[in-house]
C-alpha positions in Angstrom: -4.6 20.2 -28.2 -5.8 19.1 -24.9 -6.6 21.9 -22.2 -3.8 22.5 -19.3 -3.7 20.2 -16.2 -5.1 21.8 -13.1 -3.3 20.7 -10.0 -5.6 19.5 -6.9 -4.2 22.5 -5.2 -4.8 25.4 -7.7 -8.6 24.3 -8.3 -11.3 26.3 -7.1 -11.7 24.8 -3.7 -14.9 22.7 -2.9 -16.6 21.8 0.3 -18.9 19.2 1.5 -21.0 19.7 4.7 -23.6 18.3 6.4 -24.1 21.1 8.8 -24.5 25.0 8.8 -21.4 26.0 7.3 -19.9 29.7 7.3 -19.2 30.7 3.9 -16.8 33.5 3.7 -16.8 35.8 0.5 -14.9 34.3 -2.1 -15.0 30.6 -0.9 -15.8 27.8 -3.5 -19.2 25.9 -4.2 -20.4 24.0 -1.3 -22.4 20.8 -1.4 -24.8 20.3 1.3 -25.9 16.6 2.2 -28.6 15.3 4.5 -28.1 13.0 7.3 -27.8 9.0 6.5 -27.5 5.9 8.4 -23.6 6.6 7.8 -21.8 9.6 7.7 -23.5 11.9 5.2 -20.3 13.5 4.3 -18.5 10.4 3.4 -21.5 8.8 1.4 -21.3 11.9 -0.8 -17.9 11.7 -1.5 -18.1 8.2 -2.4 -21.1 9.2 -5.0 -18.7 11.8 -6.2 -16.0 9.3 -6.6 -18.0 6.5 -8.3 -19.4 9.2 -10.7 -16.0 10.4 -11.6 -15.0 6.7 -12.4 -18.0 6.5 -14.4 -17.2 9.6 -16.7 -13.6 8.2 -17.9 -13.8 7.5 -21.8 -13.3 4.1 -23.2 -9.7 4.7 -23.6 -9.2 5.5 -19.9 -7.0 3.3 -18.1 -6.9 2.8 -14.4 -4.7 1.0 -12.0 -5.1 0.2 -8.6 -2.2 -0.8 -6.2 -2.1 -2.8 -2.7 0.4 -4.7 -0.6 2.1 -4.9 2.6 4.7 -2.5 2.0 5.8 -0.6 -1.4 2.5 0.9 -2.2 3.5 4.5 -2.2 6.8 4.2 -3.9 5.1 2.0 -6.6 2.3 4.5 -7.1 4.9 7.5 -7.5 6.8 5.7 -10.1 4.0 4.6 -12.0 2.8 8.4 -12.2 6.2 9.3 -12.8 6.5 6.8 -16.0 2.6 7.5 -17.1 2.8 11.2 -17.2 5.8 11.2 -19.4 3.6 9.4 -22.0 0.3 11.4 -21.5 0.4 14.4 -18.9 -3.5 13.6 -18.5 -2.5 11.1 -15.7 -4.2 11.4 -12.2 -3.1 9.4 -9.0 -3.5 9.3 -5.1 -1.6 12.3 -3.2 0.4 11.0 -0.5 -0.8 7.9 1.2 -4.3 8.8 0.5 -5.4 5.2 0.5 -8.2 4.3 3.1 -11.9 5.0 3.4 -11.8 8.6 2.9 -8.6 8.9 0.7 -9.7 6.7 -2.1 -13.3 8.0 -2.7 -11.6 11.5 -2.7 -8.8 10.7 -5.0 -11.7 9.5 -7.2 -13.8 12.6 -6.9 -10.8 14.9 -7.8 -10.0 12.9 -10.9 -10.8 15.2 -14.2 -13.0 13.8 -17.0 -10.1 13.7 -19.8 -7.9 11.4 -17.5 -6.1 8.9 -19.5 -4.3 7.1 -16.9 -5.5 7.0 -13.5 -3.2 5.2 -10.5 -4.9 4.5 -7.2 -3.4 3.3 -3.9 -5.7 1.0 -1.7 -4.8 0.2 1.8 -6.1 -1.7 4.8 -5.7 -3.0 8.3 -8.6 -5.0 8.6 -10.3 -7.9 6.2 -13.3 -6.5 4.2 -11.7 -2.7 3.9 -10.4 -3.1 0.2 -13.6 -4.7 -1.4 -15.7 -1.4 -1.3 -12.8 0.7 -2.2 -11.8 -1.3 -5.3 -15.3 -1.7 -6.7 -15.7 2.0 -6.7 -12.2 2.1 -8.3 -12.7 -0.5 -11.0 -9.5 -0.9 -11.9 -8.3 -2.7 -15.4 -4.9 -3.4 -13.4 -4.3 -4.7 -10.0 -0.8 -4.6 -8.5 0.0 -6.3 -5.1 3.6 -5.6 -4.4 3.9 -8.2 -1.7 2.0 -9.8 1.4 3.9 -10.2 4.8 3.1 -10.0 8.5 1.4 -6.6 8.9 -1.4 -5.9 11.1 -1.2 -9.2 12.6 -3.1 -7.9 15.7 -6.3 -8.0 13.3 -5.4 -11.2 11.7 -4.7 -14.5 12.6 -1.7 -14.8 10.0 -0.4 -13.5 7.1 -2.4 -16.2 5.1 -5.3 -14.2 6.1 -3.5 -10.7 5.3 -3.2 -12.5 1.6 -6.7 -13.1 1.4 -7.7 -9.7 2.5 -5.3 -8.1 -0.2 -7.0 -10.5 -3.1 -10.3 -8.2 -2.2 -8.8 -5.8 -4.6 -9.6 -8.5 -7.6 -12.9 -8.1 -6.9 -13.4 -4.7 -8.5 -11.3 -5.8 -11.7 -12.6 -4.9 -15.0 -11.8 -5.5 -18.8 -10.4 -2.9 -20.7 -12.7 -1.4 -23.1 -11.6 -1.8 -27.0 -10.6 1.2 -28.5 -12.1 0.0 -31.9 -15.3 -1.1 -32.8 -14.2 -4.4 -34.5 -11.8 -5.1 -31.4 -12.8 -7.3 -28.6 -12.4 -5.9 -24.9 -9.0 -7.3 -22.9 -9.1 -9.1 -19.9 -8.0 -7.3 -16.7 -4.5 -7.8 -15.3 -2.9 -8.9 -12.0 0.5 -8.1 -11.2 2.0 -10.3 -8.7 5.3 -10.9 -6.7 6.2 -14.4 -7.5 9.1 -14.4 -5.1 6.2 -14.1 -2.1 5.0 -17.0 -0.7 1.4 -16.1 -1.1 1.8 -16.0 -5.0 -0.1 -19.1 -5.7 -3.3 -18.1 -3.2 -2.9 -14.7 -4.9 -2.8 -15.9 -8.2 -5.9 -18.4 -7.9 -7.6 -15.6 -6.3 -6.9 -13.1 -9.6 -7.9 -15.9 -12.1 -11.4 -16.2 -10.4 -12.0 -12.7 -11.4 -10.8 -13.3 -14.9 -7.5 -11.6 -14.7 -4.1 -12.5 -16.5 -1.5 -13.0 -14.7 1.9 -11.3 -15.1 4.8 -11.9 -12.5 7.8 -10.3 -11.3 10.6 -11.1 -9.2 14.3 -11.8 -8.3 16.1 -13.9 -11.1 18.6 -14.7 -8.0 15.6 -16.3 -6.0 14.5 -19.2 -7.1 16.4 -19.2 -10.5 14.6 -20.3 -13.6 11.3 -19.6 -12.5 9.3 -17.8 -15.6 8.9 -14.0 -14.8 7.7 -11.3 -17.0 9.9 -8.8 -15.3 13.2 -10.6 -13.6 15.8 -8.9 -11.8 19.3 -10.3 -12.9 21.7 -7.7 -11.6 21.6 -4.8 -9.3 24.0 -2.8 -7.2 26.8 -1.5 -9.8 27.7 2.1 -8.5 27.4 4.8 -11.1 28.5 7.7 -9.3 28.9 7.6 -5.5 30.0 11.2 -5.3 26.7 12.5 -6.8 24.9 14.8 -4.3 22.0 12.3 -4.5 24.0 9.7 -3.2 24.7 8.3 -6.7 22.5 5.7 -8.5 22.7 1.8 -9.7 22.2 0.1 -12.8 19.4 -2.3 -13.1 19.7 -5.3 -15.1 16.6 -7.1 -15.9 14.5 -9.0 -18.3 11.4 -7.5 -19.4 9.1 -10.1 -21.4 12.0 -12.2 -22.0 14.3 -9.2 -23.3 17.0 -7.6 -21.7 16.6 -4.3 -20.4 19.2 -2.0 -18.6 18.2 1.3 -16.5 19.5 3.5 -14.0 17.8 3.7 -10.6 18.2 6.3 -7.7 16.3 4.4 -5.0 18.0 2.2 -2.9 17.5 -1.4 -2.1 16.2 -4.5 -3.8 12.8 -4.1 -2.7 12.4 -0.7 -4.4 13.8 -2.4 -7.7 11.1 -5.0 -7.5 8.7 -2.1 -7.1 9.9 -0.5 -10.3 9.5 -3.8 -12.2 5.9 -3.9 -11.3 5.3 -0.3 -12.4 7.1 -1.3 -15.6 4.7 -4.3 -16.5 1.4 -2.0 -15.4 2.6 0.4 -17.7 2.6 -2.4 -20.6 -0.4 -3.5 -19.4 -2.4 -0.4 -20.0 -1.1 -0.2 -23.7 1.7 2.4 -22.8 5.4 1.6 -24.2 7.4 0.6 -20.8 10.8 1.0 -23.1 10.1 4.4 -23.7 9.4 5.5 -20.4 11.8 3.5 -18.4 14.7 6.5 -18.2 11.6 8.2 -15.9 12.8 5.8 -13.4 16.0 7.6 -12.9 14.1 10.5 -11.7 12.4 8.8 -9.3 13.3 9.8 -5.5 12.0 8.3 -2.3 9.8 10.4 -0.4 9.6 11.9 3.0 9.6 9.2 5.4 10.1 6.6 3.0 13.6 6.2 2.2 14.3 10.2 1.5 18.0 10.4 1.7 19.8 13.4 2.5 23.6 14.2 2.2 25.5 16.9 4.8 28.6 18.5 4.9 30.6 17.2 7.8 34.1 17.9 8.1 36.2 16.8 5.2 33.4 14.4 4.6 29.6 14.0 4.2 26.9 12.1 6.5 24.1 10.5 5.2 20.5 10.5 6.7 18.0 7.9 5.5 14.4 9.1 6.5 12.1 6.0 7.1 10.1 7.3 9.9 6.5 7.0 8.5 5.9 3.7 8.9 7.3 0.2 10.0 6.6 -3.6 9.9 8.7 -6.8 9.8 9.0 -6.9 5.8 9.8 -3.0 5.5 12.1 -3.0 8.3 14.2 -6.0 7.1 14.2 -4.0 3.4 15.4 -0.8 4.9 18.1 -2.6 6.7 19.3 -4.5 3.8 19.1 -1.2 1.4 21.4 0.4 3.9 23.9 -2.4 3.5 23.6 -2.4 -0.5 24.2 1.2 -0.6 27.1 1.2 1.5 28.9 -1.9 1.2 31.7 -0.4 -1.1 32.3 2.5 0.9 35.4 2.7 3.4 35.4 3.9 7.2 31.7 4.5 7.3 29.7 3.6 10.1 26.1 2.3 9.7 23.6 3.4 12.6 20.2 2.0 12.9 17.5 4.1 15.2 14.8 1.8 15.2 11.4 2.5 16.8 8.3 0.1 17.8 6.5 -1.8 14.8 2.5 -1.3 15.8 0.0 -3.4 15.3 1.5 -7.0 15.2 -0.5 -8.6 17.8 0.7 -11.3 20.6 3.7 -12.2 18.4 5.1 -8.4 18.8 7.9 -9.1 20.6 9.2 -12.2 19.1 9.0 -10.4 15.5 11.1 -7.5 17.2 13.5 -9.8 18.5 14.0 -11.6 15.0 15.3 -8.2 13.4 18.5 -9.2 15.0 19.5 -11.2 11.9 18.3 -8.3 9.4 20.3 -6.2 11.8 23.5 -8.5 11.5 23.1 -9.2 7.8 23.3 -5.2 7.1 26.4 -5.0 8.7 25.0 -2.6 11.4 27.9 -0.7 13.8 25.4 0.8 16.3 21.5 0.5 17.3 19.6 2.9 18.8 16.2 1.5 20.0 12.7 3.0 21.1 9.8 1.8 22.4 8.9 -1.1 24.8 8.5 -3.9 22.0 12.0 -3.0 20.3 13.6 -3.6 23.7 13.3 -7.0 22.7 15.5 -6.7 19.8 18.0 -4.4 21.9 18.3 -7.1 24.6 19.3 -9.4 21.8 21.9 -7.5 20.3 25.8 -7.9 21.1 27.1 -5.3 23.3 28.9 -3.5 21.0 26.1 -2.8 18.9 24.0 -1.2 21.5 24.1 2.7 21.1 21.1 3.3 23.5 17.5 2.7 24.4 14.8 4.8 25.5 11.1 4.4 25.9 10.1 7.5 24.1 11.7 8.8 20.7 12.7 12.3 21.9 15.0 10.8 24.8 17.1 9.2 22.1 18.0 12.5 20.4 20.9 13.7 22.7 22.6 10.3 23.0 22.5 9.9 18.9 23.6 13.8 18.6 26.6 12.9 20.6 27.8 10.1 18.8 27.1 11.0 15.3 30.6 11.8 13.1 31.7 12.6 9.7 30.9 9.5 7.3 28.2 7.9 9.3 25.2 6.5 7.4 22.0 7.0 9.6 18.7 5.3 9.2 15.8 5.7 11.3 12.6 3.8 10.9 9.6 3.1 13.1 5.9 2.9 13.2 3.9 6.3 13.0 2.8 6.0 16.2 6.3 5.5 17.7 6.9 9.2 16.6 10.6 8.7 15.2 9.9 12.2 13.0 10.9 14.5 15.7 14.7 12.4 15.8 14.9 13.0 12.1 14.0 16.8 12.4 16.3 17.1 15.4 18.9 15.4 13.3 18.4 17.7 10.4 18.7 20.7 12.3 21.7 19.8 14.0 23.6 18.7 10.8 22.2 21.7 8.9 24.1 24.2 11.6 27.1 22.1 11.5 27.3 22.5 7.7 26.7 26.3 8.2 29.3 26.7 10.9 26.6 27.7 13.1 26.5 24.5 15.6 27.2 24.6 19.4 
């Protein structure tokens, strides 16, 4: 029997220091490092991470995920599925995906890990390359590519090139028996994305077999290993979690149906990528697909909370962690797809600036008008100098309020909310939309308890 897993939070803490630290009684082991040309603590952490990766058994399988949106959600779905197969599954915490987070996740990885799931992010070219070479994944997923971090790139074609760096760390999957051959690495790509051909060619250079996922309603007839055929059939809209939907798809040419609680076609696509990765590392996706019904969006990334409000409920959708044109359009679409069958429901969008979009920022903000209209949003509150471009383009009846600072939108929003509303709050982290979420949660909780003034 394998030993029980020890969570990161419960392990005896260790510290790496380049100075003269104070070590109180009862503190954990201390690793002293000397000065180097780079940050000595980071260098030491990277070396620990590389060593932790090297000690994995031949049977271990490692998956790395990147993309303009959907990295964290896909990672959470994957670890949920793989833990149902083997509890010795290790994954990045939260969004630990940068030059500190990736080596930290590696360094924390137990030696008996069977499945490792790593999220890798970037906002400049060249940042993924050293991280993927540390992780050395057997499977690489690129969720999608779009106009994100355009402040640092000429166009999204350059972004696709930077995301493709993840393939440079790909390694073959070691054979499990002496008379078997090693298996080629696998790249899992969104065939509905316009950069698919570019990414596919890049992955092939590094010897990867290509698996494709996408929406069967987009370019019908195109071959895909996971193809969404139908989504949005409500199962239980009265449930406390806002109900779920049934996903109808084809997995490697066979029909598959499963319940999925997260909202939006973009999240279903992420689940398809996760199922393909499960199969690619030798697990059975048909056995773990039921785990996807347990997936819940995390705080700031689509978390939905229902509040009793009079004779009805009010739904708050927290998308406050980050935003870019792709994720903003997807979040708006998810509002519509999850509410289109509801009657007498107002859809309110509270939208903050999308950062790091460079000289096209105002144009990209103004272009959100069509996704807002397509989502049948009834009222928009806008925050930040760039989001002013959208607010000025809105039809007058949709204008709920505008402010430079997010906190200045709190009171105007609280004055208009009413039973039956669905409120989605989204913006880049630097726009600080989270205080609006917290203020609304406090207000709605007080209303539910009869304590609101």
